[in-house]
PyMOL Python script that loads the backbone (N, CA, C, O; Angstrom):
from pymol import cmd

cmd.read_pdbstr("""\
ATOM      1  N   MET A   1       0.834  -1.178   0.000  1.00  0.00           N
ATOM      2  CA  MET A   1       0.000   0.000   0.000  1.00  0.00           C
ATOM      3  C   MET A   1       0.888   1.254   0.000  1.00  0.00           C
ATOM      4  O   MET A   1       1.816   1.359   0.803  1.00  0.00           O
ATOM      5  N   LEU A   2       0.608   2.184  -0.884  1.00  0.00           N
ATOM      6  CA  LEU A   2       1.370   3.428  -0.953  1.00  0.00           C
ATOM      7  C   LEU A   2       0.878   4.398   0.103  1.00  0.00           C
ATOM      8  O   LEU A   2      -0.325   4.579   0.289  1.00  0.00           O
ATOM      9  N   SER A   3       1.819   5.017   0.790  1.00  0.00           N
ATOM     10  CA  SER A   3       1.430   6.013   1.784  1.00  0.00           C
ATOM     11  C   SER A   3       1.411   7.396   1.144  1.00  0.00           C
ATOM     12  O   SER A   3       2.138   7.676   0.191  1.00  0.00           O
ATOM     13  N   LYS A   4       0.569   8.236   1.690  1.00  0.00           N
ATOM     14  CA  LYS A   4       0.444   9.605   1.207  1.00  0.00           C
ATOM     15  C   LYS A   4       1.673  10.399   1.628  1.00  0.00           C
ATOM     16  O   LYS A   4       2.085  10.297   2.784  1.00  0.00           O
ATOM     17  N   PRO A   5       2.284  11.194   0.730  1.00  0.00           N
ATOM     18  CA  PRO A   5       3.457  11.972   1.122  1.00  0.00           C
ATOM     19  C   PRO A   5       3.091  13.006   2.176  1.00  0.00           C
ATOM     20  O   PRO A   5       1.985  13.548   2.179  1.00  0.00           O
ATOM     21  N   ALA A   6       4.022  13.266   3.052  1.00  0.00           N
ATOM     22  CA  ALA A   6       3.795  14.260   4.108  1.00  0.00           C
ATOM     23  C   ALA A   6       3.622  15.642   3.481  1.00  0.00           C
ATOM     24  O   ALA A   6       4.340  15.994   2.546  1.00  0.00           O
ATOM     25  N   PRO A   7       2.668  16.426   3.994  1.00  0.00           N
ATOM     26  CA  PRO A   7       2.472  17.766   3.441  1.00  0.00           C
ATOM     27  C   PRO A   7       3.662  18.662   3.757  1.00  0.00           C
ATOM     28  O   PRO A   7       4.327  18.490   4.779  1.00  0.00           O
ATOM     29  N   CYS A   8       3.917  19.594   2.896  1.00  0.00           N
ATOM     30  CA  CYS A   8       4.994  20.563   3.103  1.00  0.00           C
ATOM     31  C   CYS A   8       4.386  21.765   3.815  1.00  0.00           C
ATOM     32  O   CYS A   8       3.870  22.683   3.178  1.00  0.00           O
ATOM     33  N   LEU A   9       4.453  21.748   5.124  1.00  0.00           N
ATOM     34  CA  LEU A   9       3.839  22.800   5.922  1.00  0.00           C
ATOM     35  C   LEU A   9       4.717  24.042   5.964  1.00  0.00           C
ATOM     36  O   LEU A   9       5.925  23.958   5.745  1.00  0.00           O
ATOM     37  N   PRO A  10       4.113  25.195   6.245  1.00  0.00           N
ATOM     38  CA  PRO A  10       4.903  26.427   6.321  1.00  0.00           C
ATOM     39  C   PRO A  10       5.855  26.407   7.517  1.00  0.00           C
ATOM     40  O   PRO A  10       5.683  25.636   8.461  1.00  0.00           O
ATOM     41  N   GLU A  11       6.837  27.256   7.448  1.00  0.00           N
ATOM     42  CA  GLU A  11       7.797  27.413   8.540  1.00  0.00           C
ATOM     43  C   GLU A  11       7.435  28.649   9.342  1.00  0.00           C
ATOM     44  O   GLU A  11       7.214  29.721   8.779  1.00  0.00           O
ATOM     45  N   VAL A  12       7.376  28.499  10.650  1.00  0.00           N
ATOM     46  CA  VAL A  12       7.194  29.642  11.538  1.00  0.00           C
ATOM     47  C   VAL A  12       8.585  30.032  12.010  1.00  0.00           C
ATOM     48  O   VAL A  12       9.280  29.243  12.651  1.00  0.00           O
ATOM     49  N   ARG A  13       8.982  31.255  11.686  1.00  0.00           N
ATOM     50  CA  ARG A  13      10.329  31.706  12.023  1.00  0.00           C
ATOM     51  C   ARG A  13      10.254  32.991  12.842  1.00  0.00           C
ATOM     52  O   ARG A  13       9.582  33.950  12.461  1.00  0.00           O
ATOM     53  N   GLN A  14      10.952  32.990  13.965  1.00  0.00           N
ATOM     54  CA  GLN A  14      11.033  34.196  14.785  1.00  0.00           C
ATOM     55  C   GLN A  14      12.207  35.033  14.275  1.00  0.00           C
ATOM     56  O   GLN A  14      13.320  34.534  14.107  1.00  0.00           O
ATOM     57  N   VAL A  15      11.932  36.311  14.034  1.00  0.00           N
ATOM     58  CA  VAL A  15      12.984  37.220  13.587  1.00  0.00           C
ATOM     59  C   VAL A  15      13.091  38.362  14.589  1.00  0.00           C
ATOM     60  O   VAL A  15      12.127  38.714  15.270  1.00  0.00           O
ATOM     61  N   LYS A  16      14.278  38.921  14.658  1.00  0.00           N
ATOM     62  CA  LYS A  16      14.552  39.995  15.624  1.00  0.00           C
ATOM     63  C   LYS A  16      15.300  41.124  14.927  1.00  0.00           C
ATOM     64  O   LYS A  16      15.915  40.912  13.882  1.00  0.00           O
ATOM     65  N   PRO A  17      15.250  42.325  15.503  1.00  0.00           N
ATOM     66  CA  PRO A  17      16.038  43.427  14.938  1.00  0.00           C
ATOM     67  C   PRO A  17      17.514  43.017  14.865  1.00  0.00           C
ATOM     68  O   PRO A  17      18.046  42.397  15.786  1.00  0.00           O
ATOM     69  N   GLY A  18      18.147  43.367  13.780  1.00  0.00           N
ATOM     70  CA  GLY A  18      19.541  42.990  13.562  1.00  0.00           C
ATOM     71  C   GLY A  18      19.689  41.746  12.700  1.00  0.00           C
ATOM     72  O   GLY A  18      20.766  41.501  12.156  1.00  0.00           O
ATOM     73  N   ASP A  19      18.622  40.951  12.566  1.00  0.00           N
ATOM     74  CA  ASP A  19      18.661  39.785  11.671  1.00  0.00           C
ATOM     75  C   ASP A  19      18.644  40.255  10.221  1.00  0.00           C
ATOM     76  O   ASP A  19      18.057  41.291   9.908  1.00  0.00           O
ATOM     77  N   THR A  20      19.273  39.509   9.354  1.00  0.00           N
ATOM     78  CA  THR A  20      19.194  39.745   7.917  1.00  0.00           C
ATOM     79  C   THR A  20      18.787  38.432   7.268  1.00  0.00           C
ATOM     80  O   THR A  20      19.462  37.414   7.420  1.00  0.00           O
ATOM     81  N   LEU A  21      17.682  38.466   6.545  1.00  0.00           N
ATOM     82  CA  LEU A  21      17.173  37.269   5.884  1.00  0.00           C
ATOM     83  C   LEU A  21      17.166  37.485   4.382  1.00  0.00           C
ATOM     84  O   LEU A  21      16.877  38.583   3.908  1.00  0.00           O
ATOM     85  N   GLN A  22      17.479  36.457   3.649  1.00  0.00           N
ATOM     86  CA  GLN A  22      17.352  36.455   2.195  1.00  0.00           C
ATOM     87  C   GLN A  22      16.304  35.411   1.876  1.00  0.00           C
ATOM     88  O   GLN A  22      16.565  34.210   1.955  1.00  0.00           O
ATOM     89  N   LEU A  23      15.091  35.880   1.506  1.00  0.00           N
ATOM     90  CA  LEU A  23      13.956  34.993   1.305  1.00  0.00           C
ATOM     91  C   LEU A  23      13.583  34.910  -0.164  1.00  0.00           C
ATOM     92  O   LEU A  23      13.713  35.880  -0.911  1.00  0.00           O
ATOM     93  N   CYS A  24      13.115  33.729  -0.568  1.00  0.00           N
ATOM     94  CA  CYS A  24      12.781  33.454  -1.965  1.00  0.00           C
ATOM     95  C   CYS A  24      11.413  34.033  -2.326  1.00  0.00           C
ATOM     96  O   CYS A  24      10.437  33.823  -1.606  1.00  0.00           O
ATOM     97  N   ARG A  25      11.345  34.759  -3.442  1.00  0.00           N
ATOM     98  CA  ARG A  25      10.077  35.270  -3.966  1.00  0.00           C
ATOM     99  C   ARG A  25       9.689  34.611  -5.281  1.00  0.00           C
ATOM    100  O   ARG A  25       8.585  34.839  -5.774  1.00  0.00           O
ATOM    101  N   CYS A  26      10.570  33.797  -5.862  1.00  0.00           N
ATOM    102  CA  CYS A  26      10.261  33.180  -7.152  1.00  0.00           C
ATOM    103  C   CYS A  26       9.799  31.731  -7.016  1.00  0.00           C
ATOM    104  O   CYS A  26       9.185  31.197  -7.940  1.00  0.00           O
ATOM    105  N   GLY A  27      10.081  31.079  -5.878  1.00  0.00           N
ATOM    106  CA  GLY A  27       9.670  29.703  -5.659  1.00  0.00           C
ATOM    107  C   GLY A  27      10.611  28.658  -6.220  1.00  0.00           C
ATOM    108  O   GLY A  27      10.312  27.467  -6.144  1.00  0.00           O
ATOM    109  N   ARG A  28      11.742  29.066  -6.784  1.00  0.00           N
ATOM    110  CA  ARG A  28      12.671  28.109  -7.405  1.00  0.00           C
ATOM    111  C   ARG A  28      13.837  27.710  -6.505  1.00  0.00           C
ATOM    112  O   ARG A  28      14.662  26.883  -6.896  1.00  0.00           O
ATOM    113  N   SER A  29      13.915  28.272  -5.333  1.00  0.00           N
ATOM    114  CA  SER A  29      15.028  27.952  -4.444  1.00  0.00           C
ATOM    115  C   SER A  29      14.949  26.505  -3.971  1.00  0.00           C
ATOM    116  O   SER A  29      13.867  26.033  -3.625  1.00  0.00           O
ATOM    117  N   PRO A  30      16.070  25.795  -3.951  1.00  0.00           N
ATOM    118  CA  PRO A  30      16.056  24.415  -3.451  1.00  0.00           C
ATOM    119  C   PRO A  30      15.931  24.346  -1.927  1.00  0.00           C
ATOM    120  O   PRO A  30      15.755  23.261  -1.372  1.00  0.00           O
ATOM    121  N   GLN A  31      16.020  25.470  -1.260  1.00  0.00           N
ATOM    122  CA  GLN A  31      15.977  25.497   0.207  1.00  0.00           C
ATOM    123  C   GLN A  31      14.931  26.492   0.722  1.00  0.00           C
ATOM    124  O   GLN A  31      15.214  27.291   1.614  1.00  0.00           O
ATOM    125  N   LEU A  32      13.717  26.437   0.152  1.00  0.00           N
ATOM    126  CA  LEU A  32      12.647  27.346   0.564  1.00  0.00           C
ATOM    127  C   LEU A  32      12.439  27.298   2.073  1.00  0.00           C
ATOM    128  O   LEU A  32      12.481  26.212   2.651  1.00  0.00           O
ATOM    129  N   PRO A  33      12.219  28.414   2.723  1.00  0.00           N
ATOM    130  CA  PRO A  33      11.925  29.740   2.215  1.00  0.00           C
ATOM    131  C   PRO A  33      13.167  30.599   1.966  1.00  0.00           C
ATOM    132  O   PRO A  33      13.053  31.737   1.510  1.00  0.00           O
ATOM    133  N   ASP A  34      14.355  30.056   2.265  1.00  0.00           N
ATOM    134  CA  ASP A  34      15.578  30.829   2.064  1.00  0.00           C
ATOM    135  C   ASP A  34      15.968  30.854   0.596  1.00  0.00           C
ATOM    136  O   ASP A  34      15.623  29.954  -0.170  1.00  0.00           O
ATOM    137  N   CYS A  35      16.692  31.896   0.217  1.00  0.00           N
ATOM    138  CA  CYS A  35      17.062  32.097  -1.182  1.00  0.00           C
ATOM    139  C   CYS A  35      18.578  32.141  -1.308  1.00  0.00           C
ATOM    140  O   CYS A  35      19.288  32.519  -0.376  1.00  0.00           O
ATOM    141  N   VAL A  36      19.048  31.752  -2.463  1.00  0.00           N
ATOM    142  CA  VAL A  36      20.480  31.868  -2.728  1.00  0.00           C
ATOM    143  C   VAL A  36      20.814  33.338  -2.989  1.00  0.00           C
ATOM    144  O   VAL A  36      19.992  34.076  -3.532  1.00  0.00           O
ATOM    145  N   SER A  37      21.985  33.750  -2.615  1.00  0.00           N
ATOM    146  CA  SER A  37      22.332  35.169  -2.705  1.00  0.00           C
ATOM    147  C   SER A  37      22.442  35.682  -4.137  1.00  0.00           C
ATOM    148  O   SER A  37      22.374  36.892  -4.351  1.00  0.00           O
ATOM    149  N   ALA A  38      22.610  34.799  -5.126  1.00  0.00           N
ATOM    150  CA  ALA A  38      22.757  35.241  -6.515  1.00  0.00           C
ATOM    151  C   ALA A  38      21.416  35.516  -7.203  1.00  0.00           C
ATOM    152  O   ALA A  38      21.409  36.034  -8.319  1.00  0.00           O
ATOM    153  N   CYS A  39      20.301  35.192  -6.585  1.00  0.00           N
ATOM    154  CA  CYS A  39      18.989  35.358  -7.214  1.00  0.00           C
ATOM    155  C   CYS A  39      18.560  36.828  -7.208  1.00  0.00           C
ATOM    156  O   CYS A  39      18.552  37.459  -6.150  1.00  0.00           O
ATOM    157  N   PRO A  40      18.206  37.379  -8.363  1.00  0.00           N
ATOM    158  CA  PRO A  40      17.799  38.788  -8.420  1.00  0.00           C
ATOM    159  C   PRO A  40      16.397  39.034  -7.852  1.00  0.00           C
ATOM    160  O   PRO A  40      16.041  40.180  -7.580  1.00  0.00           O
ATOM    161  N   ASP A  41      15.596  37.979  -7.668  1.00  0.00           N
ATOM    162  CA  ASP A  41      14.237  38.132  -7.158  1.00  0.00           C
ATOM    163  C   ASP A  41      14.135  37.969  -5.648  1.00  0.00           C
ATOM    164  O   ASP A  41      13.030  38.031  -5.109  1.00  0.00           O
ATOM    165  N   ARG A  42      15.228  37.766  -4.956  1.00  0.00           N
ATOM    166  CA  ARG A  42      15.160  37.518  -3.518  1.00  0.00           C
ATOM    167  C   ARG A  42      14.690  38.758  -2.755  1.00  0.00           C
ATOM    168  O   ARG A  42      14.830  39.889  -3.221  1.00  0.00           O
ATOM    169  N   LEU A  43      14.136  38.513  -1.580  1.00  0.00           N
ATOM    170  CA  LEU A  43      13.717  39.584  -0.685  1.00  0.00           C
ATOM    171  C   LEU A  43      14.736  39.671   0.436  1.00  0.00           C
ATOM    172  O   LEU A  43      14.913  38.716   1.192  1.00  0.00           O
ATOM    173  N   ASP A  44      15.410  40.814   0.551  1.00  0.00           N
ATOM    174  CA  ASP A  44      16.323  41.054   1.661  1.00  0.00           C
ATOM    175  C   ASP A  44      15.510  41.703   2.771  1.00  0.00           C
ATOM    176  O   ASP A  44      15.051  42.838   2.639  1.00  0.00           O
ATOM    177  N   LEU A  45      15.338  40.977   3.855  1.00  0.00           N
ATOM    178  CA  LEU A  45      14.490  41.439   4.947  1.00  0.00           C
ATOM    179  C   LEU A  45      15.337  41.721   6.174  1.00  0.00           C
ATOM    180  O   LEU A  45      16.102  40.869   6.626  1.00  0.00           O
ATOM    181  N   ARG A  46      15.191  42.928   6.707  1.00  0.00           N
ATOM    182  CA  ARG A  46      15.868  43.344   7.935  1.00  0.00           C
ATOM    183  C   ARG A  46      14.794  43.854   8.893  1.00  0.00           C
ATOM    184  O   ARG A  46      14.428  45.029   8.845  1.00  0.00           O
ATOM    185  N   PRO A  47      14.290  42.979   9.762  1.00  0.00           N
ATOM    186  CA  PRO A  47      13.179  43.364  10.628  1.00  0.00           C
ATOM    187  C   PRO A  47      13.546  44.481  11.595  1.00  0.00           C
ATOM    188  O   PRO A  47      14.665  44.549  12.104  1.00  0.00           O
ATOM    189  N   GLU A  48      12.578  45.347  11.831  1.00  0.00           N
ATOM    190  CA  GLU A  48      12.767  46.461  12.758  1.00  0.00           C
ATOM    191  C   GLU A  48      12.242  46.139  14.150  1.00  0.00           C
ATOM    192  O   GLU A  48      12.520  46.854  15.113  1.00  0.00           O
ATOM    193  N   ARG A  49      11.470  45.039  14.244  1.00  0.00           N
ATOM    194  CA  ARG A  49      10.954  44.612  15.551  1.00  0.00           C
ATOM    195  C   ARG A  49      10.878  43.094  15.578  1.00  0.00           C
ATOM    196  O   ARG A  49      10.865  42.437  14.537  1.00  0.00           O
ATOM    197  N   GLU A  50      10.828  42.553  16.784  1.00  0.00           N
ATOM    198  CA  GLU A  50      10.705  41.102  16.924  1.00  0.00           C
ATOM    199  C   GLU A  50       9.315  40.666  16.496  1.00  0.00           C
ATOM    200  O   GLU A  50       8.315  41.289  16.852  1.00  0.00           O
ATOM    201  N   ARG A  51       9.267  39.579  15.722  1.00  0.00           N
ATOM    202  CA  ARG A  51       7.984  39.063  15.250  1.00  0.00           C
ATOM    203  C   ARG A  51       8.142  37.644  14.750  1.00  0.00           C
ATOM    204  O   ARG A  51       9.256  37.135  14.621  1.00  0.00           O
ATOM    205  N   PHE A  52       7.018  37.011  14.470  1.00  0.00           N
ATOM    206  CA  PHE A  52       7.000  35.672  13.892  1.00  0.00           C
ATOM    207  C   PHE A  52       6.502  35.780  12.460  1.00  0.00           C
ATOM    208  O   PHE A  52       5.543  36.500  12.181  1.00  0.00           O
ATOM    209  N   LEU A  53       7.160  35.060  11.549  1.00  0.00           N
ATOM    210  CA  LEU A  53       6.761  35.035  10.144  1.00  0.00           C
ATOM    211  C   LEU A  53       6.296  33.630   9.784  1.00  0.00           C
ATOM    212  O   LEU A  53       6.873  32.642  10.239  1.00  0.00           O
ATOM    213  N   LEU A  54       5.254  33.544   8.968  1.00  0.00           N
ATOM    214  CA  LEU A  54       4.775  32.275   8.443  1.00  0.00           C
ATOM    215  C   LEU A  54       5.273  32.198   6.999  1.00  0.00           C
ATOM    216  O   LEU A  54       4.722  32.849   6.112  1.00  0.00           O
ATOM    217  N   LEU A  55       6.319  31.400   6.770  1.00  0.00           N
ATOM    218  CA  LEU A  55       7.023  31.377   5.496  1.00  0.00           C
ATOM    219  C   LEU A  55       6.690  30.121   4.693  1.00  0.00           C
ATOM    220  O   LEU A  55       6.589  29.023   5.241  1.00  0.00           O
ATOM    221  N   CYS A  56       6.524  30.307   3.391  1.00  0.00           N
ATOM    222  CA  CYS A  56       6.178  29.228   2.472  1.00  0.00           C
ATOM    223  C   CYS A  56       7.384  28.315   2.232  1.00  0.00           C
ATOM    224  O   CYS A  56       8.498  28.782   1.999  1.00  0.00           O
ATOM    225  N   ARG A  57       7.133  26.995   2.294  1.00  0.00           N
ATOM    226  CA  ARG A  57       8.176  26.016   1.974  1.00  0.00           C
ATOM    227  C   ARG A  57       7.815  25.182   0.760  1.00  0.00           C
ATOM    228  O   ARG A  57       8.641  24.402   0.285  1.00  0.00           O
ATOM    229  N   CYS A  58       6.583  25.329   0.239  1.00  0.00           N
ATOM    230  CA  CYS A  58       6.170  24.496  -0.898  1.00  0.00           C
ATOM    231  C   CYS A  58       6.346  25.209  -2.243  1.00  0.00           C
ATOM    232  O   CYS A  58       6.397  24.553  -3.283  1.00  0.00           O
ATOM    233  N   GLY A  59       6.439  26.548  -2.232  1.00  0.00           N
ATOM    234  CA  GLY A  59       6.605  27.304  -3.468  1.00  0.00           C
ATOM    235  C   GLY A  59       5.309  27.608  -4.198  1.00  0.00           C
ATOM    236  O   GLY A  59       5.347  28.170  -5.293  1.00  0.00           O
ATOM    237  N   LEU A  60       4.156  27.253  -3.626  1.00  0.00           N
ATOM    238  CA  LEU A  60       2.866  27.466  -4.294  1.00  0.00           C
ATOM    239  C   LEU A  60       2.196  28.789  -3.933  1.00  0.00           C
ATOM    240  O   LEU A  60       1.253  29.201  -4.608  1.00  0.00           O
ATOM    241  N   SER A  61       2.653  29.447  -2.904  1.00  0.00           N
ATOM    242  CA  SER A  61       2.019  30.676  -2.427  1.00  0.00           C
ATOM    243  C   SER A  61       2.050  31.781  -3.488  1.00  0.00           C
ATOM    244  O   SER A  61       3.030  31.926  -4.219  1.00  0.00           O
ATOM    245  N   GLN A  62       0.983  32.544  -3.559  1.00  0.00           N
ATOM    246  CA  GLN A  62       0.941  33.711  -4.441  1.00  0.00           C
ATOM    247  C   GLN A  62       1.579  34.932  -3.766  1.00  0.00           C
ATOM    248  O   GLN A  62       1.731  35.982  -4.390  1.00  0.00           O
ATOM    249  N   ARG A  63       1.951  34.786  -2.485  1.00  0.00           N
ATOM    250  CA  ARG A  63       2.523  35.884  -1.712  1.00  0.00           C
ATOM    251  C   ARG A  63       3.943  35.546  -1.232  1.00  0.00           C
ATOM    252  O   ARG A  63       4.337  35.964  -0.144  1.00  0.00           O
ATOM    253  N   LEU A  64       4.702  34.806  -2.017  1.00  0.00           N
ATOM    254  CA  LEU A  64       6.047  34.408  -1.599  1.00  0.00           C
ATOM    255  C   LEU A  64       6.855  35.598  -1.121  1.00  0.00           C
ATOM    256  O   LEU A  64       6.803  36.649  -1.759  1.00  0.00           O
ATOM    257  N   PRO A  65       7.579  35.490  -0.061  1.00  0.00           N
ATOM    258  CA  PRO A  65       7.965  34.290   0.657  1.00  0.00           C
ATOM    259  C   PRO A  65       6.981  33.877   1.759  1.00  0.00           C
ATOM    260  O   PRO A  65       7.254  32.931   2.498  1.00  0.00           O
ATOM    261  N   TYR A  66       5.862  34.561   1.880  1.00  0.00           N
ATOM    262  CA  TYR A  66       4.909  34.286   2.947  1.00  0.00           C
ATOM    263  C   TYR A  66       3.905  33.222   2.528  1.00  0.00           C
ATOM    264  O   TYR A  66       3.513  33.151   1.363  1.00  0.00           O
ATOM    265  N   CYS A  67       3.494  32.398   3.482  1.00  0.00           N
ATOM    266  CA  CYS A  67       2.524  31.338   3.211  1.00  0.00           C
ATOM    267  C   CYS A  67       1.128  31.941   3.088  1.00  0.00           C
ATOM    268  O   CYS A  67       0.737  32.784   3.895  1.00  0.00           O
ATOM    269  N   ASP A  68       0.378  31.505   2.075  1.00  0.00           N
ATOM    270  CA  ASP A  68      -1.020  31.923   1.934  1.00  0.00           C
ATOM    271  C   ASP A  68      -1.971  30.729   1.994  1.00  0.00           C
ATOM    272  O   ASP A  68      -3.158  30.867   1.699  1.00  0.00           O
ATOM    273  N   GLY A  69      -1.453  29.545   2.379  1.00  0.00           N
ATOM    274  CA  GLY A  69      -2.281  28.356   2.502  1.00  0.00           C
ATOM    275  C   GLY A  69      -2.471  27.584   1.212  1.00  0.00           C
ATOM    276  O   GLY A  69      -3.300  26.676   1.166  1.00  0.00           O
ATOM    277  N   SER A  70      -1.734  27.912   0.167  1.00  0.00           N
ATOM    278  CA  SER A  70      -1.895  27.243  -1.131  1.00  0.00           C
ATOM    279  C   SER A  70      -1.485  25.771  -1.109  1.00  0.00           C
ATOM    280  O   SER A  70      -1.792  25.037  -2.049  1.00  0.00           O
ATOM    281  N   HIS A  71      -0.802  25.330  -0.062  1.00  0.00           N
ATOM    282  CA  HIS A  71      -0.383  23.934   0.025  1.00  0.00           C
ATOM    283  C   HIS A  71      -1.556  23.008   0.339  1.00  0.00           C
ATOM    284  O   HIS A  71      -1.398  21.787   0.322  1.00  0.00           O
ATOM    285  N   HIS A  72      -2.723  23.569   0.625  1.00  0.00           N
ATOM    286  CA  HIS A  72      -3.939  22.803   0.889  1.00  0.00           C
ATOM    287  C   HIS A  72      -5.006  23.157  -0.138  1.00  0.00           C
ATOM    288  O   HIS A  72      -5.019  24.277  -0.649  1.00  0.00           O
ATOM    289  N   PRO A  73      -5.889  22.236  -0.442  1.00  0.00           N
ATOM    290  CA  PRO A  73      -7.016  22.573  -1.322  1.00  0.00           C
ATOM    291  C   PRO A  73      -7.936  23.578  -0.633  1.00  0.00           C
ATOM    292  O   PRO A  73      -7.934  23.659   0.595  1.00  0.00           O
ATOM    293  N   PRO A  74      -8.720  24.342  -1.388  1.00  0.00           N
ATOM    294  CA  PRO A  74      -9.607  25.341  -0.797  1.00  0.00           C
ATOM    295  C   PRO A  74     -10.630  24.702   0.137  1.00  0.00           C
ATOM    296  O   PRO A  74     -11.065  23.569  -0.073  1.00  0.00           O
ATOM    297  N   VAL A  75     -11.002  25.447   1.165  1.00  0.00           N
ATOM    298  CA  VAL A  75     -12.049  25.025   2.097  1.00  0.00           C
ATOM    299  C   VAL A  75     -13.100  26.113   2.166  1.00  0.00           C
ATOM    300  O   VAL A  75     -12.868  27.247   1.748  1.00  0.00           O
ATOM    301  N   SER A  76     -14.264  25.756   2.701  1.00  0.00           N
ATOM    302  CA  SER A  76     -15.413  26.644   2.622  1.00  0.00           C
ATOM    303  C   SER A  76     -15.508  27.685   3.727  1.00  0.00           C
ATOM    304  O   SER A  76     -16.221  28.675   3.561  1.00  0.00           O
ATOM    305  N   SER A  77     -14.825  27.505   4.835  1.00  0.00           N
ATOM    306  CA  SER A  77     -15.021  28.453   5.938  1.00  0.00           C
ATOM    307  C   SER A  77     -13.698  28.825   6.600  1.00  0.00           C
ATOM    308  O   SER A  77     -12.702  28.112   6.479  1.00  0.00           O
ATOM    309  N   LEU A  78     -13.711  29.948   7.296  1.00  0.00           N
ATOM    310  CA  LEU A  78     -12.528  30.400   8.024  1.00  0.00           C
ATOM    311  C   LEU A  78     -12.147  29.384   9.098  1.00  0.00           C
ATOM    312  O   LEU A  78     -10.964  29.121   9.314  1.00  0.00           O
ATOM    313  N   LYS A  79     -13.146  28.815   9.769  1.00  0.00           N
ATOM    314  CA  LYS A  79     -12.881  27.801  10.798  1.00  0.00           C
ATOM    315  C   LYS A  79     -12.103  26.629  10.202  1.00  0.00           C
ATOM    316  O   LYS A  79     -11.140  26.161  10.809  1.00  0.00           O
ATOM    317  N   ASN A  80     -12.496  26.158   9.045  1.00  0.00           N
ATOM    318  CA  ASN A  80     -11.801  25.042   8.410  1.00  0.00           C
ATOM    319  C   ASN A  80     -10.394  25.416   7.952  1.00  0.00           C
ATOM    320  O   ASN A  80      -9.492  24.577   7.974  1.00  0.00           O
ATOM    321  N   ARG A  81     -10.199  26.666   7.536  1.00  0.00           N
ATOM    322  CA  ARG A  81      -8.852  27.112   7.151  1.00  0.00           C
ATOM    323  C   ARG A  81      -7.903  27.044   8.336  1.00  0.00           C
ATOM    324  O   ARG A  81      -6.779  26.559   8.206  1.00  0.00           O
ATOM    325  N   TRP A  82      -8.346  27.522   9.484  1.00  0.00           N
ATOM    326  CA  TRP A  82      -7.494  27.483  10.678  1.00  0.00           C
ATOM    327  C   TRP A  82      -7.302  26.054  11.152  1.00  0.00           C
ATOM    328  O   TRP A  82      -6.209  25.689  11.583  1.00  0.00           O
ATOM    329  N   TRP A  83      -8.338  25.248  11.080  1.00  0.00           N
ATOM    330  CA  TRP A  83      -8.270  23.880  11.574  1.00  0.00           C
ATOM    331  C   TRP A  83      -7.222  23.068  10.838  1.00  0.00           C
ATOM    332  O   TRP A  83      -6.554  22.240  11.459  1.00  0.00           O
ATOM    333  N   ARG A  84      -7.051  23.270   9.541  1.00  0.00           N
ATOM    334  CA  ARG A  84      -6.090  22.464   8.789  1.00  0.00           C
ATOM    335  C   ARG A  84      -4.658  22.750   9.218  1.00  0.00           C
ATOM    336  O   ARG A  84      -3.810  21.864   9.106  1.00  0.00           O
ATOM    337  N   PHE A  85      -4.353  23.954   9.706  1.00  0.00           N
ATOM    338  CA  PHE A  85      -3.012  24.244  10.224  1.00  0.00           C
ATOM    339  C   PHE A  85      -2.798  23.555  11.567  1.00  0.00           C
ATOM    340  O   PHE A  85      -1.713  23.038  11.833  1.00  0.00           O
ATOM    341  N   TRP A  86      -3.816  23.543  12.408  1.00  0.00           N
ATOM    342  CA  TRP A  86      -3.679  22.935  13.730  1.00  0.00           C
ATOM    343  C   TRP A  86      -3.578  21.429  13.638  1.00  0.00           C
ATOM    344  O   TRP A  86      -2.874  20.811  14.437  1.00  0.00           O
ATOM    345  N   ARG A  87      -4.258  20.827  12.690  1.00  0.00           N
ATOM    346  CA  ARG A  87      -4.199  19.370  12.547  1.00  0.00           C
ATOM    347  C   ARG A  87      -2.875  18.922  11.953  1.00  0.00           C
ATOM    348  O   ARG A  87      -2.453  17.787  12.178  1.00  0.00           O
ATOM    349  N   GLY A  88      -2.212  19.789  11.202  1.00  0.00           N
ATOM    350  CA  GLY A  88      -0.958  19.417  10.563  1.00  0.00           C
ATOM    351  C   GLY A  88      -1.133  18.534   9.351  1.00  0.00           C
ATOM    352  O   GLY A  88      -0.232  17.779   8.986  1.00  0.00           O
ATOM    353  N   VAL A  89      -2.309  18.628   8.718  1.00  0.00           N
ATOM    354  CA  VAL A  89      -2.588  17.800   7.542  1.00  0.00           C
ATOM    355  C   VAL A  89      -2.543  18.644   6.298  1.00  0.00           C
ATOM    356  O   VAL A  89      -2.752  18.134   5.198  1.00  0.00           O
TER     357      VAL A  89
END
""", "prot")
cmd.dss("prot")
cmd.show_as("cartoon", "prot")
cmd.util.cbc("prot")
cmd.orient("prot")
């Protein structure tokens, strides 16, 4: 019996002032959400305050480098959208 591949869930990353991130906006990086320094489409992010980012690791998001939930099929309600993140499916 074939098992279903594990979903590629977003990465929650804590960033702080003084951090420098190079994040992928094209979806072609082999190490999503991070980008190689030679890519002209990368986002250089230098946060001004401490915060948590929800970063895309599947490359399907329309808002790269941020996750927009595209790794899951559409659902009908806001409750179901949140539930799929908590279940980890």
